[in-house]
C-alpha positions in Angstrom: 0.0 0.0 0.0 1.3 3.5 -0.9 2.4 5.5 2.1 0.4 8.7 2.9 3.3 11.0 2.4 4.0 9.5 -1.0 0.3 9.8 -2.0 0.5 13.5 -1.2 3.8 13.8 -3.2 2.4 12.1 -6.2 -0.8 14.3 -6.1 1.3 17.4 -5.9 3.6 16.2 -8.8 0.5 15.4 -10.9 -0.8 18.9 -10.3 2.5 20.4 -11.4 2.4 18.3 -14.6 -1.1 19.4 -15.4 0.1 23.1 -15.2 3.2 22.5 -17.3 4.1 25.4 -19.6 4.3 24.8 -23.4 7.7 24.8 -25.1 9.2 28.2 -25.7 9.9 27.3 -29.4 9.9 24.5 -31.9 12.5 23.9 -34.5 12.9 21.3 -37.2 16.2 19.3 -37.0 16.7 19.1 -40.8 16.1 21.9 -43.3 13.7 19.7 -45.2 13.5 15.9 -45.7 15.7 14.0 -43.2 18.2 11.5 -44.7 16.4 8.6 -46.5 12.9 10.0 -45.8 10.2 10.8 -48.3 7.7 12.0 -45.7 7.4 15.2 -43.7 5.1 13.7 -41.1 5.9 15.3 -37.7 4.1 12.5 -35.9 0.7 11.8 -34.3 -0.2 11.0 -30.8 -1.5 7.6 -29.9 -4.8 7.4 -27.8 -4.1 8.1 -24.1 -4.3 5.1 -21.8 -7.1 5.4 -19.3 -5.1 4.0 -16.3 -2.3 6.6 -16.6 -2.4 9.6 -14.3 -0.7 11.9 -15.1 -1.1 10.9 -18.8 1.8 9.9 -21.1 2.1 11.0 -24.7 3.3 8.6 -27.3 4.1 9.8 -30.8 4.2 7.5 -33.9 4.9 8.2 -37.5 7.6 10.8 -36.8 9.5 11.3 -40.1 10.4 15.0 -39.9 12.0 15.3 -36.5 11.7 18.5 -34.5 13.1 20.0 -31.2 10.9 21.4 -28.5 12.9 24.2 -26.9 12.6 25.0 -23.1 14.6 28.0 -22.1 15.8 28.9 -18.6 13.3 30.6 -16.3 15.8 33.0 -15.1 19.4 33.9 -16.2 21.0 31.4 -18.5 24.2 29.8 -17.4 25.2 28.9 -20.9 24.5 25.2 -20.7 22.3 23.4 -23.2 21.0 19.8 -23.0 19.7 17.7 -25.9 17.1 15.3 -24.6 16.4 12.0 -26.4 13.2 10.4 -25.0 12.5 6.7 -25.0 9.8 4.7 -26.8 11.5 1.6 -28.2 12.0 3.2 -31.6 8.4 2.6 -32.7 7.3 5.7 -30.8 8.7 8.7 -28.9 7.6 9.7 -25.4 8.1 13.5 -25.4 6.6 14.4 -22.0 7.4 11.6 -19.5 10.9 11.4 -20.9 11.3 14.9 -22.3 9.5 18.0 -21.4 9.2 17.2 -17.7 12.9 16.9 -17.3 13.4 19.9 -19.6 11.4 22.1 -17.3 13.3 20.9 -14.3 16.6 21.7 -16.0 15.3 25.1 -17.1 14.9 25.9 -13.4 18.7 25.6 -13.1 19.7 28.0 -15.9 19.9 25.3 -18.6 18.3 25.5 -22.1 16.8 22.1 -22.9 15.9 20.7 -26.4 13.6 17.7 -26.5 14.1 15.8 -29.8 11.2 14.0 -31.4 13.4 11.8 -33.4 12.2 9.5 -36.2 10.3 6.3 -35.6 10.9 3.2 -37.6 7.7 2.6 -39.6 9.3 3.2 -43.0 13.0 2.3 -42.5 14.4 -0.2 -45.0 14.6 -3.8 -44.1 17.9 -4.6 -42.3 18.6 -1.0 -41.2 19.2 -0.8 -37.5 16.5 0.8 -35.4 18.9 3.2 -33.9 20.4 4.6 -37.1 17.9 7.3 -37.9 17.5 8.4 -34.3 21.3 8.6 -34.1 21.4 10.8 -37.2 18.8 13.0 -35.7 20.7 13.2 -32.4 24.0 14.1 -34.0 22.3 16.8 -36.2 20.5 18.2 -33.1 23.8 18.7 -31.2 25.3 20.4 -34.3 22.3 22.6 -34.9 22.3 23.8 -31.3 26.0 24.6 -31.4 25.5 26.5 -34.7 22.8 28.6 -33.0 24.6 29.3 -29.8 24.1 33.0 -30.0 20.4 32.6 -30.7 19.8 30.5 -27.6 22.4 32.3 -25.4 24.4 29.1 -24.8 28.1 28.2 -24.7 28.9 25.9 -27.6 31.4 24.1 -25.3 28.6 23.4 -22.7 26.2 21.2 -24.8 25.2 18.0 -23.1 22.9 15.0 -23.6 20.1 13.6 -21.5 18.8 10.3 -22.9 16.2 7.8 -21.7 15.6 4.1 -22.5 15.9 3.6 -26.2 17.1 7.1 -26.4 19.8 6.0 -23.9 21.0 3.3 -26.3 21.3 6.0 -29.0 22.9 8.3 -26.5 25.6 5.8 -25.6 26.4 5.5 -29.3 26.3 9.3 -29.8 28.9 10.0 -27.1 31.3 7.3 -28.3 30.9 7.4 -32.1 33.9 8.7 -34.1 32.2 8.7 -37.5 29.1 10.8 -38.4 26.0 8.7 -39.1 25.1 10.8 -42.2 26.8 12.8 -45.0 27.1 16.6 -44.3 24.5 18.7 -46.0 25.3 22.3 -45.0 27.5 24.5 -42.7 25.7 23.2 -39.6 27.5 19.9 -40.1 30.8 21.6 -39.7 30.1 21.6 -35.9 31.0 18.8 -33.6 28.2 16.3 -32.8 30.0 15.1 -29.6 28.3 16.3 -26.4 30.4 17.8 -23.6 28.7 15.6 -21.0 26.0 13.0 -20.9 23.3 11.6 -18.6 22.1 8.1 -19.6 18.9 7.2 -17.8 17.9 3.5 -17.8 19.7 2.9 -21.2 17.9 0.1 -23.0 19.5 -3.0 -24.5 23.0 -1.7 -24.6 24.5 -5.2 -24.3 25.0 -7.7 -27.1 22.3 -10.4 -27.1 23.3 -13.3 -24.9 26.4 -11.5 -23.7 27.6 -9.1 -21.1 29.6 -7.1 -23.6 28.5 -3.7 -24.9 27.1 -3.3 -28.4 29.9 -2.9 -30.9 28.6 0.7 -31.7 29.4 1.7 -28.1 33.1 2.2 -28.0 34.2 4.1 -24.9 37.6 5.7 -24.9 39.5 8.4 -23.0 37.8 11.0 -25.2 34.2 10.0 -24.1 32.6 12.9 -22.2 31.9 12.8 -18.5 28.8 10.6 -17.9 26.1 10.2 -15.3 24.1 6.9 -15.3 20.9 5.8 -13.6 19.3 2.3 -13.6 17.3 0.1 -11.3 18.1 -3.4 -10.1 14.6 -4.7 -11.1 14.6 -3.3 -14.6 13.9 -6.0 -17.2 16.5 -4.2 -19.4 19.3 -5.3 -17.2 21.2 -2.8 -15.2 24.3 -4.8 -16.1 24.4 -2.6 -19.3 24.7 0.5 -17.2 27.4 -1.2 -15.1 29.4 -2.2 -18.2 29.2 1.4 -19.5 30.4 2.7 -16.1 33.2 0.0 -16.0 34.5 1.1 -19.4 34.4 4.8 -18.4 36.3 3.9 -15.2 38.9 1.9 -17.1 39.4 4.9 -19.5 39.7 7.4 -16.6 36.6 9.3 -17.8 34.7 11.1 -14.9 31.5 9.2 -14.2 28.8 8.6 -11.7 26.6 5.5 -11.5 23.3 5.1 -9.5 21.6 1.7 -9.3 18.4 1.9 -7.3 16.9 -1.3 -5.9 13.5 -0.9 -7.5 11.5 1.4 -9.7 11.4 -0.7 -12.9 11.6 1.1 -16.2 10.1 4.1 -17.9 9.6 6.5 -14.9 11.2 9.6 -16.4 11.5 11.9 -13.4 8.3 10.7 -11.8 8.1 8.9 -8.4 7.2 5.3 -8.2 5.4 3.7 -5.2 7.7 2.2 -2.6 10.8 3.4 -4.4 13.0 6.4 -4.2 13.8 6.3 -7.9 12.0 9.7 -8.3 15.0 11.4 -6.5 17.5 10.6 -9.2 16.9 14.0 -10.8 18.2 15.7 -7.7 21.4 13.6 -7.9 21.7 14.5 -11.5 21.3 18.2 -10.9 23.9 18.0 -8.1 26.3 16.3 -10.6 25.7 19.0 -13.1 26.4 21.7 -10.4 29.6 20.1 -9.4 30.7 20.2 -13.0 29.6 23.8 -13.3 26.8 23.0 -15.8 23.9 23.9 -13.6 23.0 26.7 -11.2 
């Protein structure tokens, strides 16, 4: 049974979500058609599930990715964060694993950019599910750096926050050494490598039947500082998060790992009954503050 104090906390949190402000701006990631696309569909929301309170948005048929921009509520400290939500590549979850965290970061002087990356309805047979989201993620980082003056951010303080399937893409993004698409304009002269990363319950980052990381996740001494969160009872094993941390440690990359006993998967920054998983965002902000990325 949920404890009385947690019932009150969840009720207050639900109220705050229902009064969430809209994004300050929306911007397309690509100037027109994304690589390999023939559609300009920005996505459509699936029907809401009756048992979810607060509700969760799930977008499908995203083929022209866009960024929802959340600017600091006070003075900007120059930090920007690209947010890659989860959704298993068949959908994108832009509130639970996007705008809710973006607004929390905005309270600490950070500009946040939630990327509705492409879903996999029309990808060619045999193409990895992560390829187009990785292209979109790389392009988003480059685009933000190219518009540093517009958004009042420091191009050397652009980070990544990635959840679930977005966390799988995020782990590839921070370690990749080769762009996932051919350059199309001056934006692509910018670096796509984030200056720091936060991987929250990264999904299926281990090779099937193995405890080794996917071959696309190649951590080196040049990998940026990384903060990682997972739960012991997540069906997408926390061993993946441990292996990422272990590789960071071996390469002397600054890192922090939090494994909570319970909380499952797909919580975003929301609390879960009989778990303290909802407190991870405070630990994340503290980590950013220590590294001078958050007020």
